[in-house]
N, C-alpha and C positions, 0 to 999 in steps of 0.2 A: 249514618250523617244527620246532624241534627237538623233541624227546622230552620234555624238562622244560617247554618252552613249551606243549606240548599237554597235560602233566599239570596246569599251572597254570590254563590256559583251561578245564579240565574243571571246575575249582572256583571260575570266574569271577573269577579274580585275573589282573590285568594282570602280564604277565611282565617286569617291569624286570630290569635286569641284576643287581641286589643280589638280588632274590628268587630269580632262577634260581641264583645263586651259594650262597645260603643253602640252598636246597632241594637242591641237589647235594651239599653239605657233610653234610647231616643225612642225607640219602639213603646215602651211604657210611659213615656209622658203624655200627658193630657194637652199640652201646649208646646209651641216651639221652643227651642232652647238655644240659648247663645253658646259660644266656644267656652266662654267664660265658666258658664254653669257646668258643662261637661269637664273642664279642667278642675274645678272644684270637687265634682263627684269623685273623679278619678285622680285625687290629690298626689299619689305616689308615681303617677304616669308621667313619662315623658311629654312636655308640651308640643314638642315638634310632632311626635308621632301622632298625638290627638289632632294637630291641624292637618297633617297629612291625609289622616283617616277621614276627617270630614270633607277635605278637599277631594279625596277620591270618590267618596260616597256622592258628591255633588256632580263631578264629572260623568258618573256613571249612572245618573239620574236616580240614586237610591233616596236621597233627600233633595230638597229644594230650599234655597236661602229666601228668606223673607226680609225687606226692608221695610220696618214698621213706623219708619220715622223717628225713632230712639237714637240713631246713630250706632246701632250695634246690632250686627246681622244676627238672625235667629235661622234656625234651621229645624225643618220637620220632615218626616218620611214622606215620600211620594206615595200616591196611591198605585196599586197595581196596574200595570199598563201605561203608565204616565208618560214616562219619557221625557217629562218636563218640556213638552213640546207646547208652544203657546197656542197652538191650533186645537189641541186636546184637553189640556189640564188647566183651564182656567177658572179657579174659584176664589171666593173672597176670603181676606184674612181680617180677624177682628183683634184691635189692640185695646185692652182696658187701661184707660187712664187712671184707675184707682189703683189695681194690684200691679199693674206693668206687665201683664200676661199677654202674649200673642197667641191666638189659635187659629187653626185652619178651619174654615167653614166649607169643606169639601162638598156638602150637599147643596151649596148655594153657588152655582156656576155663573160665570161671567159671559155674556154673550160674545160671540166672535167679533173681535174689534178690527175694522178695516181702516187702514192708514191711507193717505193720498198717495198717488201714483209717483214713483221716485223715492219715496221712504220705505225703509226696511224696519219691521219691528223685531227686536231681539228680545225683549223683555217685557211682562206686563205685569204689574203688582197692584193690586186694588186692596188697599187696607181700609176698613172702616173703624172709626175710633169713638169709644164711649165707654160705658160701664157694663162688665160680662155679668152673666146671669148670677154667678156666684156673689160678685160684690152687690149686686142689685137686691139679693135677699136680705142685706143687713141693715 
């Protein structure tokens, strides 16, 4: 069994060829990717299969969705043990206004946020916008 097959098995995801390829593609990225970027990379693959793969990964907490304010959802792999629990995995996201890349800053954790009594937090997404380190070098 390959490492990717083992990773998917840990999330109770059947390791089909396409799921393993999509996982590998996302894992190799240094930034969050949109569904259209995945579709462009796998240009011969069925769009519905790619969409369902991403949704399965999201439901099983393999990836998390990032709303960076661009109107296009982006996806990045979750850290091991994340579970996409807002009490466990709160980290910053950085959106570069120059190159349009969005990056998870997993080493920069967000403190636990309490909402008033009667409110239920379902999702927390903190995006910092500015110029990334690569664009800042030029």
